[in-house]
C-alpha positions in Angstrom: -22.2 -25.2 -13.5 -21.1 -25.0 -17.2 -18.8 -22.2 -18.4 -20.9 -19.2 -19.6 -21.7 -19.4 -23.4 -22.1 -16.5 -25.8 -25.8 -16.8 -25.4 -25.4 -16.4 -21.6 -23.4 -13.2 -22.2 -26.2 -11.7 -24.1 -28.2 -11.7 -20.8 -26.2 -8.6 -19.8 -28.5 -6.6 -22.1 -31.2 -7.1 -19.5 -31.1 -3.9 -17.3 -31.9 -6.0 -14.2 -29.0 -8.4 -14.9 -26.6 -5.6 -15.7 -27.5 -3.7 -12.5 -27.0 -6.9 -10.5 -23.7 -7.5 -12.3 -22.4 -4.0 -11.6 -23.4 -4.3 -8.0 -21.5 -7.5 -7.7 -18.5 -6.0 -9.4 -18.4 -2.9 -7.2 -19.0 -4.8 -4.0 -16.2 -7.3 -4.9 -13.8 -4.4 -5.4 -14.6 -3.0 -2.0 -14.4 -6.3 -0.1 -11.2 -7.6 -1.8 -9.6 -4.2 -1.5 -10.4 -4.2 2.2 -9.1 -7.8 2.5 -5.8 -6.8 0.9 -5.3 -3.9 3.3 -6.4 -6.1 6.2 -3.8 -8.7 5.3 -1.0 -6.1 5.2 -2.0 -4.5 8.5 -2.3 -8.0 10.1 1.3 -8.7 9.1 2.3 -5.4 10.7 0.6 -6.4 13.9 -2.2 -3.7 13.9 -4.7 -5.9 15.7 -7.7 -3.5 16.0 -7.4 -2.1 12.5 -7.4 -5.7 11.2 -10.4 -6.6 13.4 -12.7 -3.8 12.1 -11.6 -4.3 8.5 -12.4 -8.0 8.7 -15.9 -7.2 9.9 -16.6 -5.0 6.9 -14.9 -7.4 4.5 -16.9 -10.4 5.6 -20.2 -8.5 5.7 -19.8 -7.3 2.1 -18.6 -10.8 1.0 -21.6 -12.6 2.4 -23.9 -10.1 0.8 -22.3 -10.5 -2.6 -21.9 -14.3 -2.6 -25.5 -14.8 -1.5 -26.6 -12.7 -4.5 -24.4 -14.6 -6.9 -25.4 -18.0 -5.7 -29.1 -17.2 -6.0 -28.9 -16.0 -9.5 -25.8 -17.5 -11.1 -27.6 -20.6 -12.4 -30.1 -18.3 -14.2 -27.5 -15.8 -15.3 -24.0 -17.3 -15.6 -22.7 -14.0 -16.9 -22.5 -12.9 -13.2 -19.4 -15.1 -12.9 -17.5 -12.6 -15.0 -18.6 -9.6 -12.9 -17.6 -11.5 -9.8 -14.2 -12.5 -11.2 -13.3 -9.0 -12.6 -14.4 -7.4 -9.4 -12.1 -9.7 -7.5 -9.1 -9.0 -9.7 -9.8 -5.2 -9.7 -10.1 -5.3 -5.9 -6.6 -6.7 -5.5 -5.2 -3.8 -7.5 -7.2 -1.2 -5.7 -6.3 -2.7 -2.3 -2.6 -2.5 -3.1 -2.9 1.1 -4.4 -4.9 2.2 -1.3 -2.4 0.6 1.1 0.5 2.3 -0.7 -1.3 5.6 -0.4 -2.0 5.2 3.3 1.6 3.9 3.9 0.9 2.2 7.2 3.6 1.0 9.5 7.3 1.6 10.1 10.3 0.7 8.0 14.0 0.5 8.3 15.8 2.5 5.6 19.5 1.6 5.1 21.5 3.9 2.9 25.0 3.1 1.6 27.2 6.1 0.6 30.9 6.1 -0.4 31.6 9.8 -0.1 28.7 11.6 1.4 27.5 9.5 4.3 28.3 12.0 7.1 26.9 14.9 5.1 23.7 12.9 4.5 23.4 11.9 8.1 23.8 15.5 9.2 21.1 16.6 6.7 18.6 14.1 8.1 19.4 14.9 11.7 19.0 18.6 11.0 15.4 17.7 9.9 14.8 15.8 13.1 15.3 12.3 11.8 17.5 10.1 14.0 20.3 8.4 12.1 22.9 5.8 13.1 26.0 5.6 11.0 28.1 2.5 10.6 31.5 2.2 8.8 31.9 -0.7 6.4 33.8 -2.1 3.5 32.3 -2.2 0.0 33.5 -3.5 -3.3 35.3 -0.3 -4.0 36.5 0.5 -0.5 35.2 2.1 2.7 31.5 3.0 2.8 29.1 4.6 5.3 25.9 2.8 6.1 23.1 5.0 7.5 20.5 3.2 9.5 17.1 5.0 9.9 13.9 3.8 11.6 11.0 5.9 10.1 7.5 5.9 9.0 6.7 4.5 5.5 4.9 7.7 4.6 8.1 9.6 5.1 9.8 7.7 2.2 8.1 9.9 -0.4 10.4 12.8 0.6 13.4 11.0 2.2 14.3 9.1 -1.0 14.4 12.1 -3.3 16.2 14.1 -0.5 19.0 11.5 -0.2 19.6 11.6 -3.9 20.0 15.4 -3.9 23.0 14.8 -1.6 24.5 11.6 -3.2 23.2 10.6 -6.6 25.2 7.4 -6.4 23.8 6.3 -3.0 22.3 2.8 -2.7 19.4 2.1 -0.3 17.5 -0.9 1.1 14.1 -0.9 2.7 13.0 -3.5 5.3 9.7 -3.9 7.1 9.9 -3.1 10.8 7.2 -4.9 12.7 7.9 -3.5 16.2 9.7 -0.3 17.0 10.2 0.9 20.6 10.2 4.6 19.7 10.3 6.5 16.4 10.7 10.3 16.4 8.7 12.1 13.7 11.0 14.4 11.7 10.3 18.0 13.0 11.0 19.5 9.6 9.1 17.1 7.3 8.6 18.8 3.9 5.1 19.9 3.1 3.3 18.0 0.3 0.1 18.2 -1.7 -2.3 21.0 -0.9 -0.3 22.1 2.1 2.7 22.8 -0.2 0.6 24.7 -2.7 -1.0 26.8 0.0 2.4 27.6 1.5 3.6 29.0 -1.8 0.8 31.6 -1.9 
């Protein structure tokens, strides 16, 4: 198939072609976004979530590809709808996965002067913390080791900086964790926080 020409692009003025193109674009966003999330949860070992996401992904993909193959020779402009839908789907999938924040992580915090204070603050909120003593470039440091949910990072990172503005942290993916305790004093967010202020 030849690359679409300017004349081919004018076919988008046809309402039927435009409707088909928009359908392909939207469907590609959905199936690629689902595929992106599925890949991430597969790496995290979430078998059943990956299974059901794969079913939806392939169902949408087969529907879209069959439509494009049937009409692309007649309307090459559909290639652009397909391509832009694919690219947009990748971005949407990443944003959705970040919003959902599946999985567990290991948060390592390095603090020179406030390690014990920070550890106590997290423990008082119900978050288990293990403290290690180490040696940094400028002398002794405390390393705080926390196994927590990814979704808790949205309040844990700002909280650690309120205690030590010079703290340094590293986040690692945790595939399997035997037990993680949910912080009992997790700060409210979103609509819950606004409602609490009333």
